[in-house]
C-alpha positions as YAML, in Angstrom:
chain: A
units: angstrom
residues:
- id: 1
  name: UNK
  ca: [43.67, 10.27, 121.29]
- id: 2
  name: UNK
  ca: [41.41, 8.75, 118.74]
- id: 3
  name: UNK
  ca: [37.89, 9.84, 118.13]
- id: 4
  name: UNK
  ca: [34.90, 9.04, 120.52]
- id: 5
  name: UNK
  ca: [31.66, 10.60, 120.87]
- id: 6
  name: UNK
  ca: [32.97, 13.75, 118.69]
- id: 7
  name: UNK
  ca: [36.54, 13.98, 117.08]
- id: 8
  name: UNK
  ca: [39.61, 14.20, 118.60]
- id: 9
  name: UNK
  ca: [40.62, 17.31, 119.92]
- id: 10
  name: UNK
  ca: [44.50, 17.48, 119.97]
- id: 11
  name: UNK
  ca: [45.35, 20.25, 117.71]
- id: 12
  name: UNK
  ca: [41.74, 21.68, 117.05]
- id: 13
  name: UNK
  ca: [42.74, 25.23, 117.28]
- id: 14
  name: UNK
  ca: [44.12, 26.36, 114.05]
- id: 15
  name: UNK
  ca: [42.76, 23.27, 112.54]
- id: 16
  name: UNK
  ca: [39.14, 23.73, 109.67]
- id: 17
  name: UNK
  ca: [36.18, 23.35, 111.21]
- id: 18
  name: UNK
  ca: [35.11, 19.84, 110.29]
- id: 19
  name: UNK
  ca: [38.10, 18.40, 108.95]
- id: 20
  name: UNK
  ca: [39.29, 15.05, 111.29]
- id: 21
  name: UNK
  ca: [39.21, 12.78, 108.17]
- id: 22
  name: UNK
  ca: [37.76, 9.80, 110.12]
- id: 23
  name: UNK
  ca: [34.88, 11.36, 111.95]
- id: 24
  name: UNK
  ca: [31.51, 11.85, 110.89]
- id: 25
  name: UNK
  ca: [30.50, 15.44, 111.19]
- id: 26
  name: UNK
  ca: [26.87, 16.53, 110.84]
- id: 27
  name: UNK
  ca: [26.50, 18.31, 107.24]
- id: 28
  name: UNK
  ca: [26.18, 21.47, 109.18]
- id: 29
  name: UNK
  ca: [29.91, 21.31, 110.68]
- id: 30
  name: UNK
  ca: [31.61, 19.85, 107.25]
- id: 31
  name: UNK
  ca: [30.05, 23.31, 105.36]
- id: 32
  name: UNK
  ca: [31.06, 25.44, 108.09]
- id: 33
  name: UNK
  ca: [34.70, 26.43, 106.33]
- id: 34
  name: UNK
  ca: [35.88, 28.16, 108.96]
- id: 35
  name: UNK
  ca: [39.19, 27.70, 110.82]
- id: 36
  name: UNK
  ca: [39.24, 27.30, 114.85]
- id: 37
  name: UNK
  ca: [40.46, 30.51, 115.84]
- id: 38
  name: UNK
  ca: [40.63, 31.75, 119.80]
- id: 39
  name: UNK
  ca: [37.55, 33.84, 119.05]
- id: 40
  name: UNK
  ca: [35.64, 31.31, 117.02]
- id: 41
  name: UNK
  ca: [35.85, 28.69, 119.09]
- id: 42
  name: UNK
  ca: [35.12, 31.20, 122.33]
- id: 43
  name: UNK
  ca: [31.69, 32.35, 120.31]
- id: 44
  name: UNK
  ca: [30.80, 28.41, 119.31]
- id: 45
  name: UNK
  ca: [31.22, 27.52, 123.08]
- id: 46
  name: UNK
  ca: [29.20, 29.73, 124.34]
- id: 47
  name: UNK
  ca: [26.28, 27.75, 122.36]
- id: 48
  name: UNK
  ca: [27.27, 25.59, 119.74]
- id: 49
  name: UNK
  ca: [23.70, 25.19, 118.42]
- id: 50
  name: UNK
  ca: [23.25, 28.76, 118.00]
- id: 51
  name: UNK
  ca: [26.57, 29.45, 116.17]
- id: 52
  name: UNK
  ca: [26.48, 26.64, 113.69]
- id: 53
  name: UNK
  ca: [23.08, 25.93, 113.02]
- id: 54
  name: UNK
  ca: [22.57, 21.96, 112.82]
- id: 55
  name: UNK
  ca: [25.19, 21.00, 114.15]
- id: 56
  name: UNK
  ca: [24.85, 17.49, 116.21]
- id: 57
  name: UNK
  ca: [26.87, 18.34, 119.21]
- id: 58
  name: UNK
  ca: [24.43, 18.11, 122.02]
- id: 59
  name: UNK
  ca: [26.79, 20.31, 124.51]
- id: 60
  name: UNK
  ca: [24.46, 22.90, 125.92]
- id: 61
  name: UNK
  ca: [27.57, 25.64, 125.91]
- id: 62
  name: UNK
  ca: [29.14, 27.27, 128.30]
- id: 63
  name: UNK
  ca: [28.41, 30.84, 129.44]
- id: 64
  name: UNK
  ca: [31.03, 31.47, 131.97]
- id: 65
  name: UNK
  ca: [33.72, 33.55, 130.34]
- id: 66
  name: UNK
  ca: [36.28, 32.37, 132.40]
- id: 67
  name: UNK
  ca: [35.12, 28.79, 131.82]
- id: 68
  name: UNK
  ca: [34.95, 29.23, 127.99]
- id: 69
  name: UNK
  ca: [38.58, 30.53, 128.69]
- id: 70
  name: UNK
  ca: [40.34, 28.19, 131.13]
- id: 71
  name: UNK
  ca: [38.89, 25.31, 128.12]
- id: 72
  name: UNK
  ca: [40.31, 27.20, 125.38]
- id: 73
  name: UNK
  ca: [43.65, 27.83, 127.30]
- id: 74
  name: UNK
  ca: [43.88, 23.92, 127.68]
- id: 75
  name: UNK
  ca: [43.20, 23.39, 123.86]
- id: 76
  name: UNK
  ca: [45.51, 25.55, 122.88]
- id: 77
  name: UNK
  ca: [48.15, 23.86, 125.01]
- id: 78
  name: UNK
  ca: [47.06, 20.45, 124.06]
- id: 79
  name: UNK
  ca: [48.63, 21.00, 120.36]
- id: 80
  name: UNK
  ca: [51.90, 21.08, 118.46]
- id: 81
  name: UNK
  ca: [51.40, 24.55, 117.37]
- id: 82
  name: UNK
  ca: [49.56, 26.69, 119.94]
- id: 83
  name: UNK
  ca: [48.31, 29.67, 118.49]
- id: 84
  name: UNK
  ca: [49.48, 33.28, 119.95]
- id: 85
  name: UNK
  ca: [47.50, 34.43, 122.88]
- id: 86
  name: UNK
  ca: [46.66, 38.20, 121.81]
...
């Protein structure tokens, strides 16, 4: 589905951060230059504003590791190219 409050998340894992062409990211996200690996997404989801200083994402974060894992697995299953789970 298309962009809404945030960029479309289909295929987000394995994609470079801030790279959806028709979404206006914060300068911090555009400059981040990393790819969304499983580990990178996990760290970001703990507390986005601490992981990427200056992000405009207002989500407070997920402290619970099981909740983060479930969300990351969901995102990994909703892609054309899932990342290996190792």
